[in-house]
C-alpha positions as CSV (number, residue, x, y, z in Angstrom):
1,M,-57.5,66.8,-26.0
2,R,-60.8,66.4,-24.1
3,L,-60.3,69.8,-22.4
4,K,-64.0,70.8,-22.0
5,P,-65.1,68.0,-19.7
6,A,-61.9,68.4,-17.6
7,I,-62.7,72.1,-17.1
8,R,-66.4,71.9,-16.6
9,Y,-66.3,70.0,-13.3
10,Q,-63.5,72.2,-11.9
11,L,-65.2,75.4,-12.8
12,H,-68.3,74.3,-10.9
13,E,-66.1,73.8,-7.8
14,F,-64.6,77.3,-8.3
15,W,-67.9,79.0,-8.8
16,V,-69.7,77.4,-5.8
17,G,-66.8,77.8,-3.5
18,G,-66.0,81.3,-4.7
19,F,-69.6,82.5,-4.3
20,V,-69.7,81.3,-0.7
21,F,-66.3,82.8,0.0
22,F,-67.5,86.1,-1.5
23,L,-70.6,86.2,0.7
24,F,-68.3,85.6,3.7
25,N,-66.2,88.6,2.6
26,V,-69.3,90.8,2.3
27,G,-70.0,90.1,5.9
28,F,-66.4,90.7,6.9
29,V,-66.3,94.1,5.1
30,A,-69.6,95.0,6.8
31,L,-68.0,94.3,10.2
32,C,-65.0,96.4,9.2
33,F,-67.2,99.2,8.1
34,L,-69.0,99.2,11.5
35,G,-65.7,99.0,13.3
36,L,-64.3,101.9,11.2
37,L,-67.4,104.1,12.1
38,K,-66.9,103.2,15.8
39,V,-63.2,104.1,15.8
40,Q,-63.1,107.1,13.5
41,G,-66.6,108.5,14.0
42,L,-68.8,109.9,11.3
43,D,-66.5,112.8,10.6
44,G,-63.1,111.1,11.1
45,E,-60.3,110.5,8.7
46,G,-58.5,107.3,7.8
47,F,-58.9,104.2,5.7
48,A,-59.4,100.5,6.3
49,F,-57.7,97.8,4.2
50,N,-60.4,95.1,3.6
51,W,-58.0,92.1,3.1
52,Y,-60.1,90.8,0.3
53,D,-57.2,90.2,-2.1
54,F,-55.1,88.4,0.6
55,S,-58.0,86.2,1.7
56,C,-58.7,85.3,-1.9
57,A,-55.1,84.4,-2.4
58,I,-55.2,82.1,0.6
59,Y,-58.4,80.6,-0.8
60,F,-56.7,79.8,-4.1
61,F,-53.6,78.4,-2.3
62,V,-55.9,76.0,-0.5
63,L,-57.6,75.1,-3.8
64,G,-54.2,74.4,-5.3
65,L,-53.6,72.0,-2.4
66,I,-56.8,69.9,-2.9
67,L,-57.7,70.1,-6.6
68,P,-55.0,67.8,-8.1
69,R,-56.6,64.8,-6.6
70,Q,-59.9,65.6,-8.2
71,A,-58.1,66.3,-11.5
72,A,-56.4,62.9,-11.3
73,R,-59.8,61.1,-10.8
74,L,-61.2,63.0,-13.7
75,C,-58.4,61.8,-15.9
76,V,-59.1,58.2,-15.1
77,Q,-62.9,58.4,-15.3
78,M,-63.1,60.4,-18.5
79,G,-60.1,59.3,-20.4
80,V,-58.3,62.6,-20.2
81,S,-54.5,62.7,-20.4
82,R,-52.5,64.1,-17.6
83,R,-51.3,67.0,-19.8
84,T,-54.9,68.0,-20.5
85,A,-55.8,67.6,-16.9
86,Y,-52.9,69.7,-15.7
87,L,-53.7,72.4,-18.3
88,S,-57.3,72.4,-17.2
89,L,-56.2,73.2,-13.6
90,F,-54.9,76.6,-14.8
91,L,-57.6,77.3,-17.5
92,S,-60.3,76.8,-14.8
93,A,-58.5,78.9,-12.2
94,L,-57.8,81.9,-14.4
95,P,-61.4,83.0,-15.2
96,A,-62.3,82.2,-11.5
97,A,-59.5,84.5,-10.3
98,L,-60.5,87.3,-12.7
99,A,-64.1,87.0,-11.6
100,M,-63.3,87.1,-7.9
101,A,-60.9,90.1,-8.5
102,A,-63.7,91.9,-10.4
103,A,-66.2,91.0,-7.6
104,G,-63.7,92.5,-5.1
105,Q,-63.8,95.8,-7.0
106,V,-67.6,95.7,-6.9
107,L,-67.5,95.0,-3.2
108,L,-65.0,97.8,-2.7
109,A,-67.1,100.3,-4.7
110,G,-70.2,99.3,-2.8
111,S,-68.6,99.7,0.6
112,N,-67.2,103.1,-0.3
113,L,-70.5,104.2,-1.7
114,A,-72.2,103.1,1.5
115,A,-69.5,105.1,3.5
116,E,-70.3,108.2,1.5
117,Q,-73.9,107.9,2.3
118,V,-73.5,107.2,6.0
119,A,-70.4,109.3,6.8
120,P,-69.7,111.8,3.9
121,A,-67.1,113.7,6.0
122,M,-65.0,110.5,6.6
123,E,-62.1,110.3,4.2
124,G,-60.2,107.3,3.0
125,R,-62.7,104.6,3.8
126,F,-61.8,101.2,2.1
127,I,-58.9,100.4,-0.1
128,D,-57.6,97.2,-1.8
129,L,-54.1,95.8,-2.1
130,F,-53.4,97.6,-5.4
131,S,-54.3,101.0,-3.9
132,L,-52.4,100.2,-0.7
133,V,-49.2,99.6,-2.7
134,Y,-49.4,102.1,-5.6
135,H,-51.9,104.8,-4.6
136,Q,-50.5,105.5,-1.1
137,G,-53.6,104.5,0.7
138,S,-56.2,106.2,-1.5
139,W,-58.7,104.3,-3.6
140,S,-58.7,105.8,-7.1
141,P,-61.2,104.1,-9.4
142,G,-60.6,104.8,-13.1
143,V,-60.4,103.5,-16.6
144,V,-56.8,102.4,-16.1
145,S,-56.5,101.8,-12.3
146,T,-59.5,99.5,-12.0
147,P,-58.5,97.0,-14.7
148,L,-55.0,97.1,-13.4
149,S,-56.2,96.4,-9.9
150,I,-58.3,93.4,-11.1
151,L,-55.4,92.0,-13.1
152,Y,-53.0,92.5,-10.2
153,A,-55.3,90.7,-7.8
154,A,-56.1,87.9,-10.2
155,L,-52.4,87.2,-11.0
156,F,-51.6,87.3,-7.3
157,M,-54.3,84.6,-6.7
158,L,-52.9,82.6,-9.6
159,V,-49.4,82.7,-8.2
160,M,-50.7,81.4,-4.8
161,Y,-52.7,78.7,-6.7
162,A,-49.6,77.6,-8.6
163,L,-47.7,77.5,-5.3
164,G,-50.4,75.2,-3.8
165,L,-50.2,72.9,-6.8
166,F,-46.4,72.8,-6.5
167,F,-46.5,71.7,-2.9
168,T,-49.2,69.1,-3.5
169,L,-47.5,67.6,-6.6
170,L,-44.2,67.6,-4.8
171,F,-45.3,65.7,-1.7
172,W,-47.4,63.3,-3.8
173,R,-44.5,62.5,-6.0
174,L,-42.1,61.8,-3.1
175,N,-42.2,58.7,-0.8
176,K,-42.5,59.0,3.0
177,L,-38.7,59.5,3.4
178,G,-38.7,62.1,0.6
179,C,-41.5,64.0,2.2
180,I,-39.6,64.2,5.5
181,I,-36.5,65.4,3.8
182,A,-38.5,68.0,1.8
183,V,-40.1,69.3,5.0
184,L,-36.7,69.6,6.7
185,A,-35.2,71.2,3.6
186,L,-38.0,73.9,3.6
187,V,-37.4,74.6,7.3
188,V,-33.6,74.9,6.6
189,L,-34.2,77.2,3.7
190,A,-36.7,79.4,5.7
191,T,-34.3,79.8,8.6
192,G,-30.9,79.3,6.9
193,V,-31.1,81.7,4.0
194,P,-31.6,84.9,6.1
195,T,-28.8,83.8,8.4
196,L,-26.5,83.1,5.4
197,F,-27.0,86.6,4.0
198,T,-26.3,88.0,7.5
199,V,-23.1,86.1,8.1
200,F,-21.8,86.5,4.5
201,S,-23.2,89.9,3.9
202,V,-20.1,91.2,2.1
203,P,-19.6,88.3,-0.5
204,L,-23.4,88.2,-1.1
205,A,-23.7,92.0,-1.3
206,P,-24.4,91.9,-5.1
207,V,-27.2,89.4,-4.7
208,T,-28.7,91.5,-1.9
209,A,-28.4,94.7,-4.0
210,A,-30.1,92.9,-7.0
211,F,-32.9,91.7,-4.8
212,W,-33.6,95.2,-3.4
213,R,-33.5,96.7,-7.0
214,L,-36.1,94.1,-8.0
215,W,-38.2,94.8,-5.0
216,N,-38.1,98.6,-5.5
217,A,-39.1,98.1,-9.1
218,F,-42.0,95.9,-8.0
219,L,-43.2,98.7,-5.7
220,A,-42.6,101.4,-8.2
221,S,-44.4,100.0,-11.2
222,P,-47.5,97.8,-11.3
223,W,-46.4,96.6,-14.7
224,V,-43.2,95.2,-13.3
225,A,-45.3,93.5,-10.6
226,L,-47.6,91.9,-13.2
227,L,-44.6,90.7,-15.1
228,L,-43.0,89.2,-12.0
229,F,-46.3,87.5,-11.1
230,L,-46.4,85.9,-14.6
231,V,-42.8,84.7,-14.4
232,V,-43.3,83.2,-10.9
233,A,-46.5,81.5,-11.9
234,A,-44.9,80.1,-15.1
235,I,-41.9,78.8,-13.2
236,L,-44.1,77.1,-10.6
237,A,-46.4,75.7,-13.4
238,L,-43.4,74.3,-15.2
239,I,-42.0,72.6,-12.1
240,G,-45.5,71.2,-11.4
241,W,-45.7,69.7,-14.9
242,L,-42.2,68.1,-14.5
243,L,-43.5,66.5,-11.3
244,I,-46.8,65.2,-12.6
245,R,-45.6,64.0,-16.0
246,R,-43.6,61.2,-14.4
247,T,-46.3,60.3,-11.9
248,N,-48.4,57.2,-12.3
249,I,-52.0,58.3,-12.1
250,R,-54.4,55.8,-10.7
251,A,-58.1,56.0,-9.7
252,G,-58.3,58.4,-6.8
253,M,-54.6,58.8,-6.1
254,L,-51.2,59.9,-7.4
255,S,-48.4,57.5,-6.8
256,R,-44.8,57.0,-7.9
257,Q,-44.1,54.7,-10.8
């Protein structure tokens, strides 16, 4: 398996794009900080959610949409098998996700430190997604909570990345008619499933109850959330592999056999 050359190029794309994206978020958090001071005042109370984790998840989703084409070209040019190329997509995304999640904690700590210096009487200040869900809106850095927050954000990014890969590989695998049918099916699922549970609420009551138990467990324990992230990412990765393993890879494109 020629895994190293397959990862090297993709890591360069992750690092360059991630660094530019991080600089953008620094500017965004600075604007949020100025807006928080204007609204709350130097002695006000409250907090501001910086949206860093969500924006990074969207960034990874977009990368999942565009990177398979580059991986396919890399396979042809460097003699790398599709299995190695597909594995390299995740092996290059994982350290990038961990690095961006850790950078988010540094950005969060720096913004809260600046808030303490400028407005020491203002409480709450900035929080991340993990603190919003599990700390009731208070940022609590610590030996356990900070690594958990980094892992939580990184796995969330990885799930969105796997989702982007799934959509890309699905639509590349299908022909034009199949793509139209897939889009219509997604629309039907998005609109029909809630309607189905509303109309047949009594027969589907056990399914609804199981969903809410799972959702409450997700909100109650970060460990359950991490496990669910891993399961969803693994399922999407498995489906993506089933899609790409029967795809004829040519120079610069993926087409059906």
